[in-house]
Structures are given as structure tokens and as C-alpha cells.
C-alpha positions as CSV (number, residue, x, y, z in Angstrom):
1,X,-6.2,13.6,25.9
2,X,-5.0,14.8,22.5
3,X,-6.1,18.2,21.2
4,X,-8.1,18.4,18.0
5,X,-5.1,19.6,16.0
6,X,-3.0,16.6,17.1
7,X,-5.8,14.2,16.1
8,X,-6.2,15.9,12.7
9,X,-2.4,15.8,12.1
10,X,-2.3,12.1,13.0
11,X,-5.3,11.3,10.7
12,X,-3.7,13.2,7.9
13,X,-0.4,11.3,8.3
14,X,-2.3,8.0,8.3
15,X,-4.2,9.0,5.2
16,X,-1.0,9.9,3.4
17,X,0.6,6.6,4.5
18,X,-2.3,4.6,3.2
19,X,-2.2,6.3,-0.1
20,X,1.6,6.0,-0.4
21,X,1.2,2.3,0.1
22,X,-1.4,2.1,-2.7
23,X,0.8,4.1,-5.0
24,X,3.8,1.9,-4.2
25,X,1.7,-1.2,-4.9
26,X,0.7,0.1,-8.3
27,X,4.3,0.9,-9.1
28,X,5.2,-2.7,-8.3
29,X,2.4,-4.0,-10.6
30,X,3.7,-1.7,-13.4
31,X,7.2,-3.0,-12.8
32,X,5.9,-6.6,-13.1
33,X,4.2,-5.8,-16.4
34,X,7.5,-4.3,-17.6
35,X,9.3,-7.6,-16.6
36,X,6.7,-9.6,-18.5
37,X,7.1,-7.4,-21.6
38,X,10.9,-7.8,-21.3
39,X,11.4,-4.0,-20.7
40,X,13.2,-4.8,-17.5
41,X,15.9,-7.5,-17.7
42,X,14.7,-9.6,-14.8
43,X,13.6,-13.3,-14.7
44,X,9.9,-14.2,-14.9
45,X,9.8,-15.3,-11.2
46,X,10.8,-11.7,-10.2
47,X,7.8,-10.4,-12.3
48,X,5.4,-12.8,-10.5
49,X,6.9,-11.8,-7.2
50,X,6.5,-8.1,-8.0
51,X,2.9,-8.7,-9.1
52,X,1.9,-10.6,-6.0
53,X,3.5,-8.2,-3.6
54,X,2.1,-5.2,-5.6
55,X,-1.4,-6.7,-5.4
56,X,-1.1,-7.3,-1.7
57,X,0.2,-3.8,-1.0
58,X,-2.4,-2.2,-3.2
59,X,-5.5,-4.0,-1.9
60,X,-4.8,-5.7,1.4
61,X,-2.4,-3.5,3.3
62,X,-4.5,-0.3,3.2
63,X,-7.5,-2.3,4.6
64,X,-5.4,-3.8,7.4
65,X,-4.0,-0.4,8.3
66,X,-7.4,1.3,8.3
67,X,-8.8,-1.5,10.5
68,X,-5.9,-1.2,12.9
69,X,-6.3,2.6,13.2
70,X,-10.1,2.6,13.3
71,X,-11.7,4.6,16.1
72,X,-14.7,2.2,16.2
73,X,-14.4,-0.2,19.1
74,X,-15.4,-3.5,17.6
75,X,-14.3,-5.8,20.4
């Protein structure tokens, strides 16, 4: 069985990864806004793709990761 320090280190790493995913998603959304305002020279379809992927990464991915790593046994 893992020691308490190992479990805390693993939880901290998971917390950091979830927050990094959220930040990356927000950056994608901001890049999509820049595409729509013609600040980035990309086609509109790239802006829509960035927007959809950013929304997924911001809202869905952290929830999926936290469910996958949950210590509650819901089977």
C-alpha cells in the first residue's frame, strides 16, 4: 500500500494536471476569439475548431479525469 506522502504527491500532480488542462482550454478559446477578430491570420474554420476543442478541454476533460481518478467506488 502507498504511503501517505505518495498519495498526497499523486493527488497534487493530478490537481495540477486538471488545472493545466483548464488553462490550456481557456488559451484555445482566447486564440479562437483572436481568429474571429482577425488578430491571428487563420481561416474561420480554424477558429471554430479552436473554440470547440477549447470548450471541451475546459469543461469536459477535467470532469472525466476527476471521475477516472475518483477514490469513490461507484460500481
